C-alpha positions as CSV (number, residue, x, y, z in Angstrom):
1,X,53.6,122.1,81.0
2,X,54.9,124.4,83.7
3,X,58.2,124.3,85.5
4,X,57.3,122.5,88.7
5,X,55.5,120.0,86.3
6,X,58.5,119.7,84.1
7,X,60.7,118.7,87.4
8,X,58.1,116.0,88.8
9,X,58.1,114.6,85.3
10,X,61.6,114.5,85.4
11,X,61.8,113.1,88.9
12,X,59.4,110.4,88.4
13,X,61.4,109.5,84.5
14,X,64.8,109.0,86.7
15,X,63.1,107.1,89.6
16,X,61.8,104.7,86.8
17,X,65.0,104.2,85.6
18,X,66.9,103.6,89.0
19,X,64.2,101.4,89.8
20,X,64.7,99.5,86.4
21,X,68.6,98.9,87.5
22,X,69.3,98.5,91.3
23,X,67.4,99.5,94.4
24,X,69.1,102.0,96.8
25,X,69.1,98.8,99.5
26,X,70.4,96.4,96.6
27,X,73.7,99.4,96.0
28,X,74.2,99.8,99.7
29,X,74.2,96.1,100.3
30,X,76.9,95.7,97.5
31,X,79.1,98.5,98.6
32,X,82.6,97.4,100.0
33,X,83.1,99.0,103.2
34,X,86.0,96.6,104.6
35,X,88.5,98.9,104.2
36,X,88.9,101.9,106.5
37,X,91.0,103.8,103.6
38,X,88.3,103.4,100.8
39,X,84.6,103.0,99.8
40,X,83.4,101.5,96.7
41,X,81.0,99.0,94.4
42,X,80.8,96.4,93.9
43,X,82.3,94.4,96.1
44,X,84.5,92.8,96.6
45,X,87.1,95.5,95.3
46,X,90.9,94.0,95.3
47,X,92.6,94.3,98.7
48,X,96.0,95.9,98.7
49,X,99.1,95.7,97.7
50,X,98.6,97.7,94.7
51,X,101.2,99.3,92.6
52,X,101.9,102.8,92.5
53,X,103.6,104.0,88.6
54,X,104.6,107.6,88.6
55,X,103.2,110.1,86.2
56,X,106.0,112.2,84.7
57,X,103.8,115.0,83.9
58,X,101.0,115.7,86.7
59,X,99.6,118.7,84.8
60,X,98.3,116.5,82.2
61,X,95.5,115.6,84.5
62,X,95.7,118.5,87.2
63,X,96.9,121.5,85.8
64,X,97.5,123.4,89.4
65,X,98.4,120.3,91.3
66,X,100.2,122.9,93.8
67,X,96.9,124.4,94.7
68,X,95.0,120.9,94.9
69,X,98.0,119.4,97.2
70,X,97.3,123.0,99.6
71,X,93.9,122.0,99.8
72,X,94.4,118.4,100.6
73,X,96.8,119.1,103.4
74,X,94.1,121.8,104.7
75,X,91.5,119.3,104.7
76,X,93.8,116.7,106.6
77,X,94.1,119.5,109.0
78,X,90.5,120.1,109.6
79,X,89.8,116.2,110.1
80,X,93.2,115.9,112.1
81,X,94.8,113.3,109.6
82,X,98.4,112.9,110.0
83,X,100.6,112.5,106.9
84,X,104.1,112.2,106.4
85,X,104.8,113.7,103.2
86,X,105.7,116.9,101.6
87,X,102.8,117.2,99.4
88,X,100.6,114.3,98.2
89,X,101.6,112.3,94.9
90,X,99.8,111.6,91.7
91,X,100.1,108.2,90.1
92,X,98.7,105.6,88.7
93,X,97.5,103.4,91.1
94,X,96.7,100.1,89.5
95,X,96.3,96.4,90.6
96,X,100.1,94.9,91.1
97,X,99.7,92.5,88.1
98,X,98.3,94.8,85.5
99,X,99.4,98.1,83.8
100,X,98.2,101.3,84.4
101,X,95.7,103.2,82.3
102,X,94.7,107.0,82.6
103,X,91.5,105.5,84.7
104,X,94.0,104.4,87.5
105,X,95.3,108.0,88.3
106,X,94.9,109.0,91.9
107,X,95.8,111.2,94.4
108,X,97.9,109.1,96.9
109,X,98.9,109.7,100.5
110,X,101.7,107.0,101.4
111,X,101.2,104.3,104.3
112,X,104.5,104.0,106.2
113,X,106.1,101.3,108.3
114,X,108.2,101.4,111.0
115,X,109.6,98.8,113.0
116,X,109.0,97.5,116.4
117,X,111.5,98.4,119.1
118,X,113.2,96.0,121.3
119,X,111.9,97.7,124.5
120,X,108.1,97.6,123.4
121,X,106.0,95.5,125.8
122,X,104.6,94.1,122.8
123,X,107.5,92.3,122.0
124,X,106.8,89.7,124.7
125,X,103.3,90.0,124.6
126,X,103.0,89.1,120.9
127,X,105.5,86.0,121.8
128,X,103.7,84.7,125.0
129,X,100.1,85.7,124.3
130,X,99.2,86.7,121.2
131,X,101.1,85.2,118.3
132,X,99.9,81.9,118.5
133,X,95.8,82.8,119.4
134,X,96.3,84.8,116.0
135,X,98.1,82.0,113.9
136,X,95.4,79.1,115.4
137,X,92.5,81.5,114.1
138,X,93.6,81.8,110.4
139,X,94.8,78.0,110.3
140,X,93.4,76.6,107.3
141,X,93.3,79.7,105.7
142,X,96.0,80.5,102.6
143,X,98.4,83.4,104.8
144,X,101.6,83.9,103.5
145,X,103.2,86.2,106.1
146,X,102.1,87.4,109.6
147,X,104.1,90.7,110.9
148,X,103.7,93.4,113.4
149,X,104.7,96.7,112.7
150,X,104.0,100.3,113.3
151,X,101.9,101.3,110.6
152,X,100.4,104.6,109.5
153,X,101.0,108.0,107.5
154,X,103.3,109.9,110.0
155,X,107.0,109.9,109.8
156,X,107.3,109.3,113.3
157,X,106.7,106.1,114.9
158,X,104.9,107.0,117.9
159,X,102.1,108.3,115.7
160,X,101.4,105.5,113.6
161,X,99.8,102.0,115.3
162,X,101.0,98.8,116.3
163,X,99.3,96.8,113.5
164,X,99.4,92.8,113.3
165,X,99.9,93.0,109.1
166,X,98.5,89.8,107.6
167,X,99.3,88.7,103.7
168,X,97.1,85.8,102.0
169,X,96.3,84.6,98.5
170,X,92.6,84.6,99.8
171,X,92.1,88.0,101.0
172,X,88.7,89.0,99.0
173,X,87.2,85.9,100.7
174,X,84.2,87.1,103.0
175,X,85.7,84.5,105.7
176,X,88.5,86.9,106.3
177,X,86.1,90.4,106.4
178,X,83.3,88.6,108.5
179,X,84.2,85.9,110.8
180,X,88.1,86.0,111.0
181,X,89.1,89.7,111.2
182,X,86.5,90.2,114.0
183,X,87.7,87.5,116.1
184,X,91.3,88.5,116.0
185,X,90.4,92.2,116.8
186,X,88.4,90.7,120.0
187,X,91.6,89.3,121.3
188,X,94.5,91.8,119.7
189,X,94.2,95.5,121.4
190,X,95.8,97.0,118.1
191,X,95.2,97.3,114.6
192,X,94.9,94.7,111.9
193,X,95.6,95.0,108.3
194,X,94.9,92.2,106.0
195,X,96.9,92.4,102.2
196,X,96.7,90.5,99.4
197,X,99.8,88.0,99.1
198,X,102.4,88.0,96.1
199,X,105.1,85.6,95.1
200,X,108.0,86.4,97.2
201,X,110.4,83.4,96.4
202,X,110.3,84.3,92.5
203,X,112.2,86.5,90.1
204,X,110.0,87.5,87.1
205,X,108.5,90.9,88.1
206,X,112.1,93.2,88.0
207,X,114.1,91.2,85.5
208,X,114.3,94.7,83.6
209,X,115.4,96.5,87.0
210,X,118.3,93.6,87.4
211,X,119.3,93.9,83.8
212,X,119.9,97.7,84.3
213,X,121.9,97.1,87.6
214,X,124.7,94.9,85.5
215,X,127.6,97.0,84.5
216,X,130.6,95.9,82.3
217,X,132.3,95.1,85.7
218,X,129.6,92.0,86.3
219,X,130.9,90.0,83.5
220,X,134.7,91.1,84.0
221,X,137.1,90.2,86.7
222,X,136.2,88.6,89.7
223,X,132.4,88.2,90.4
224,X,131.1,90.5,92.7
225,X,128.9,90.0,95.6
226,X,125.5,91.0,94.4
227,X,125.3,90.4,90.6
228,X,123.4,87.7,89.1
229,X,123.4,84.1,89.1
230,X,120.8,81.0,87.7
231,X,121.3,78.2,85.9
232,X,122.7,78.5,82.7
233,X,120.6,78.5,79.6
234,X,117.5,79.2,81.8
235,X,115.7,82.7,82.9
236,X,115.3,84.1,85.9
237,X,117.7,84.2,88.9
238,X,119.2,85.6,92.0
239,X,121.7,87.1,93.8
240,X,125.3,85.5,94.9
241,X,125.8,86.4,98.3
242,X,129.6,85.8,98.6
243,X,132.3,83.2,98.8
244,X,133.0,80.7,101.6
245,X,135.9,78.3,102.1
246,X,136.1,74.7,102.2
247,X,139.2,72.8,103.5
248,X,139.4,69.6,102.3
249,X,141.5,66.1,103.5
250,X,145.0,67.2,101.9
251,X,144.3,70.8,103.8
252,X,143.4,72.6,99.9
253,X,141.1,75.6,100.5
254,X,138.0,75.5,97.6
255,X,136.3,78.9,97.4
256,X,132.5,78.3,96.6
257,X,130.0,80.7,96.2
258,X,127.1,81.1,98.1
259,X,123.3,81.5,97.3
260,X,119.7,80.2,98.1
261,X,118.5,77.0,97.3
262,X,115.6,78.2,95.1
263,X,117.8,80.4,93.3
264,X,119.8,77.9,91.5
265,X,117.6,75.2,91.4
266,X,113.8,76.6,91.2
267,X,114.2,79.8,89.1
268,X,115.9,81.0,85.9
269,X,118.6,83.3,84.5
270,X,117.8,86.4,82.5
271,X,119.9,85.4,79.6
272,X,118.3,87.8,77.1
273,X,117.2,90.8,79.0
274,X,120.6,92.6,79.8
275,X,120.8,92.3,75.6
276,X,117.4,93.4,75.1
277,X,117.6,96.4,77.2
278,X,121.0,97.8,75.4
279,X,118.6,97.3,72.2
280,X,116.0,99.4,73.4
281,X,118.6,102.0,74.2
282,X,120.1,101.7,71.0
283,X,116.5,102.0,69.4
284,X,115.8,105.3,71.5
285,X,119.1,106.8,70.1
286,X,118.7,105.8,66.8
287,X,115.4,107.8,66.6
288,X,116.9,110.9,67.7
289,X,119.6,110.2,65.0
290,X,117.6,109.3,62.8
291,X,113.7,110.5,63.8
292,X,110.9,108.4,64.7
293,X,109.0,106.5,61.8
294,X,106.1,107.4,63.1
295,X,106.5,110.9,63.3
296,X,107.2,112.0,60.0
297,X,107.2,115.8,60.8
298,X,109.9,115.3,63.3
299,X,113.1,114.7,61.4
300,X,116.3,113.4,63.3
301,X,119.7,115.1,63.8
302,X,121.1,113.5,60.8
303,X,118.6,115.1,58.4
304,X,119.1,118.8,60.0
305,X,122.8,118.4,59.5
306,X,122.5,117.5,56.0
307,X,120.3,120.4,55.6
308,X,122.6,122.8,57.1
309,X,121.9,122.9,60.8
310,X,125.8,122.6,62.0
311,X,124.7,123.3,65.4
312,X,123.2,120.1,65.8
313,X,126.4,118.2,64.4
314,X,127.9,118.3,68.2
315,X,125.1,116.4,69.4
316,X,124.5,114.1,66.5
317,X,128.0,113.0,67.1
318,X,127.5,112.4,71.0
319,X,124.3,110.3,69.9
320,X,126.3,108.1,67.3
321,X,129.2,107.4,69.6
322,X,126.7,106.3,72.2
323,X,125.0,104.1,69.7
324,X,128.8,102.7,68.8
325,X,129.8,102.0,72.7
326,X,126.3,100.3,72.9
327,X,126.5,98.3,70.3
328,X,130.1,97.2,71.1
329,X,129.2,96.4,74.8
330,X,126.5,94.0,73.3
331,X,129.2,92.1,71.4
332,X,131.2,91.8,74.3
333,X,128.2,90.2,76.1
334,X,127.4,88.0,73.4
335,X,130.8,86.5,72.9
336,X,131.8,86.6,76.7
337,X,132.0,83.1,78.5
338,X,129.6,83.7,81.9
339,X,129.7,80.4,83.1
340,X,130.5,80.8,86.7
341,X,130.8,77.2,88.1
342,X,128.6,74.3,89.1
343,X,126.2,73.7,92.2
344,X,128.1,71.3,94.5
345,X,125.5,71.5,97.2
346,X,122.2,72.6,98.3
347,X,119.9,72.6,101.2
348,X,116.9,71.4,99.5
349,X,113.5,72.8,101.3
350,X,114.1,71.4,104.8
351,X,113.7,73.2,108.6
352,X,115.7,73.5,111.5
353,X,115.1,73.7,115.2
354,X,116.9,75.8,117.0
355,X,116.2,77.1,120.5
356,X,112.5,76.4,119.8
357,X,111.9,78.1,116.4
358,X,111.5,76.8,113.1
359,X,113.9,78.3,110.6
360,X,114.1,77.6,106.8
361,X,116.6,76.3,105.1
362,X,117.6,77.5,101.9
363,X,121.3,77.6,100.8
364,X,123.7,76.4,98.0
365,X,127.3,76.2,97.6
366,X,128.7,76.8,93.8
367,X,131.9,75.4,93.1
368,X,133.5,78.3,91.2
369,X,135.6,77.9,88.3
370,X,139.0,78.9,88.4
371,X,139.1,81.6,85.7
372,X,136.0,83.3,87.5
373,X,137.1,83.8,91.2
374,X,134.7,85.4,94.0
375,X,135.6,87.8,96.7
376,X,133.8,89.2,99.7
377,X,135.0,92.7,99.0
378,X,132.2,95.7,99.2
379,X,132.0,97.5,95.9
380,X,129.9,100.3,94.6
381,X,128.3,101.1,97.9
382,X,126.7,104.6,97.2
383,X,128.1,107.9,98.8
384,X,125.2,108.6,101.0
385,X,125.3,104.9,102.8
386,X,127.5,103.8,105.6
387,X,129.0,101.1,103.5
388,X,130.8,103.8,101.3
389,X,133.6,103.8,104.1
390,X,134.0,100.2,103.4
391,X,134.3,100.5,99.4
392,X,137.0,98.0,98.3
393,X,137.4,96.5,101.9
394,X,136.9,92.5,102.3
395,X,134.0,91.2,104.3
396,X,135.9,89.2,107.3
397,X,133.5,88.1,110.1
398,X,130.1,86.3,110.6
399,X,127.9,87.1,114.1
400,X,126.8,83.9,116.0
401,X,124.2,86.0,117.9
402,X,120.5,85.4,118.2
403,X,119.7,88.8,118.9
404,X,119.5,90.2,115.9
405,X,116.4,93.3,117.1
406,X,116.8,96.7,115.6
407,X,120.0,95.9,114.2
408,X,120.5,98.8,111.2
409,X,121.5,96.4,108.0
410,X,122.4,96.8,104.8
411,X,123.1,94.2,101.5
412,X,123.6,94.5,98.1
413,X,121.2,92.4,95.6
414,X,120.9,92.4,91.9
415,X,117.5,94.0,91.7
416,X,117.9,96.8,94.4
417,X,121.8,97.1,94.5
418,X,123.0,98.3,98.2
419,X,120.0,99.2,100.3
420,X,119.8,100.2,104.2
421,X,117.2,98.8,107.0
422,X,116.3,97.9,110.3
423,X,115.6,94.6,111.5
424,X,112.3,94.3,113.1
425,X,111.9,93.1,116.6
426,X,109.4,91.0,116.3
427,X,109.9,87.5,113.9
428,X,107.8,87.0,110.9
429,X,105.8,84.2,110.4
430,X,105.8,82.5,107.0
431,X,103.5,80.0,105.1
432,X,105.1,79.3,101.7
433,X,102.0,77.1,99.9
434,X,102.3,79.3,96.6
435,X,104.9,80.0,94.3
436,X,102.7,82.0,91.8
437,X,98.8,83.2,92.2
438,X,97.6,80.2,91.1
439,X,100.2,77.4,91.8
440,X,99.7,75.2,94.8
441,X,102.9,73.9,96.8
442,X,104.0,73.6,99.9
443,X,107.4,74.7,100.4
444,X,108.5,73.5,104.2
445,X,105.0,71.7,105.3
446,X,105.1,73.9,108.0
447,X,105.1,77.6,109.1
448,X,108.4,78.7,109.8
449,X,110.2,82.1,111.1
450,X,112.5,84.8,109.5
451,X,113.9,88.4,110.5
452,X,112.0,90.7,108.7
453,X,113.6,94.3,107.4
454,X,111.0,96.7,106.0
455,X,111.8,99.5,103.8
456,X,112.8,102.4,105.7
457,X,110.1,105.0,105.8
458,X,112.3,107.9,104.2
459,X,114.1,105.2,101.7
460,X,113.3,106.0,97.9
461,X,114.4,102.6,97.0
462,X,112.5,99.1,98.2
463,X,114.6,97.4,100.8
464,X,114.9,94.2,98.6
465,X,112.7,93.0,96.0
466,X,112.4,89.8,93.4
467,X,116.2,88.6,92.2
468,X,117.9,90.1,95.6
469,X,117.5,86.2,97.2
470,X,120.5,85.2,97.9
471,X,122.4,88.6,99.1
472,X,124.2,88.5,102.2
473,X,122.5,90.8,105.1
474,X,125.7,93.1,106.6
475,X,125.6,95.1,109.8
476,X,127.3,98.3,109.8
477,X,130.7,97.0,110.5
478,X,130.4,94.7,107.8
479,X,129.6,91.5,109.8
480,X,127.7,89.0,108.1
481,X,124.4,88.7,110.2
482,X,122.1,86.5,107.9
483,X,120.9,85.5,104.1
484,X,118.0,86.9,102.2
485,X,115.7,84.1,100.9
486,X,112.5,85.8,100.2
487,X,111.0,89.8,99.3
488,X,107.8,91.3,98.8
489,X,108.0,93.0,95.2
490,X,105.2,95.2,96.6
491,X,106.0,96.2,100.1
492,X,110.0,96.1,99.7
493,X,110.1,93.9,102.9
494,X,113.0,91.4,102.8
495,X,113.0,88.3,105.1
496,X,116.4,86.6,106.1
497,X,117.4,83.7,107.8
498,X,120.1,84.3,110.6
499,X,123.9,82.9,109.2
500,X,124.4,80.9,112.3
501,X,121.4,78.9,111.3
502,X,122.5,78.3,107.6
503,X,126.4,77.7,109.1
504,X,124.9,75.0,111.7
505,X,123.0,73.3,108.9
506,X,126.4,73.1,106.6
507,X,127.9,71.6,109.5
508,X,125.5,69.0,110.1
509,X,125.2,68.0,106.7
510,X,129.1,67.9,105.8
511,X,130.1,66.5,109.6
512,X,132.3,69.2,109.8
513,X,133.4,72.3,112.4
514,X,133.2,75.6,111.3
515,X,135.5,78.0,112.6
516,X,136.3,81.8,112.1
517,X,140.0,82.4,110.1
518,X,141.2,85.2,108.7
519,X,139.0,84.8,105.6
520,X,135.6,84.2,106.0
521,X,134.4,80.5,106.9
522,X,136.5,77.3,107.0
523,X,134.7,74.1,106.8
524,X,137.4,71.0,107.8
525,X,137.6,67.2,107.1
526,X,135.7,65.5,104.1
527,X,133.2,68.6,103.6
528,X,133.3,68.3,99.5
529,X,132.7,64.9,99.6
530,X,130.2,64.3,102.2
531,X,128.3,67.0,100.7
532,X,128.0,65.6,97.0
533,X,127.4,62.1,98.6
534,X,124.0,63.5,100.1
535,X,123.2,65.8,97.6
536,X,124.1,64.0,94.4
537,X,121.0,65.4,92.5
538,X,122.4,68.8,92.6
539,X,125.7,68.0,91.4
540,X,127.6,69.3,88.3
541,X,124.7,71.6,87.6
542,X,126.1,74.3,85.3
543,X,125.6,77.8,86.7
544,X,126.0,81.3,85.0
545,X,125.3,84.8,85.9
């Protein structure tokens, strides 16, 4: 058989095999072309968000990654693609609820989120024209949040288009892509982005990170803002934001901790995770000292010293000292009484209308044990934060302002610690109809408003994540402007209720009047008694941190 005949035969065989599987038309029809940044087969492919897990040694997959980065930058330049990074990143790019595999290795160009500035005409246009149109179009779907940001690859806000960002639990449904999004684009002159929703009021995924944030100071001395709080003996929890003071009939002042209703009633404390973290550390150190049983050809430091390698003795002694310290710390944690107090009052899942806005209510007061005091003191603020200048000083004021646009803000949460961000100038609409992937609920029975704080485009840490709920939101002079009650674990966006809304509801529930005094907030008259009468179902619920 001649070479052309062989080629024709191979071509015919390939064609036969292809016909036995899928036709070109069928393949094209099944391509997922919904997203500008990705084409794949078969549809529907998962919608953002995805989780990016760092690869410690990129040369395991690409020997000369620097050369590959230069080629990518060159291609971006030719195609006039703006990118806001020093070099592309090689990461594991995988579904948010799955562990990474080698098949998930991906070169990623980061998408950045910038806030809308107050003087942007879109602020008033969104409120007066587009907002209600969009909410009406998506009514009846499983949407969770509707935001408006600048979104793109550039570090510069003006290079990133104004974009509606919608998160929804049914993002893969054809209704969105074939009907709703085209209809939104007919009315909305800017970009639209659809993302899969995540649980924004649960504490499960970042428990390990929360445990790593805890220190010995978290279980000794006064309770610090930004530590951890939850129901005693149960898993999960949130953040004690700070402390307020209640003045009773006889003039005595009772300090109470402030956090979210869902933190102390709907979620659980990570009672064992902290110890498990220490055990894992001891195990790692033990493998260095005595070797890894799975690698018998690599003896530990103890064996090497016994064989005469005296140069290894200082390192062995250091490792053994660290192991002893860890064991001592674990014993302290197990024996320490972490009980912080009892739930004295809670908002429940209600809403309040102020100036035409429907705000969610999500607050709880904790009656603190006398032996476990709490202070509103700034502690452990990092050196690169404006809050560092206020270390060891008290938070004394709260804001009554309803205008919070474009404020630089800070918070300390149990999961992400001290972080900094900027309040977006367009409020978020939230519809909390699910707490988890397959759990239907209806937290407030209607959409509610909240202020959002996206993760800064140059930040190395998310602004907020699971477990940070209950944190106080502070401006740059330590004034309290809000209470964090939700966070998207994928994007790091934090959502907060204005503090004057929280105080207004406490006043409404207690019949008391609040006023600013030397410290924090004073509520007079029969505050404690009134709250306990109206919220008897929450009283004497033990809290630990």
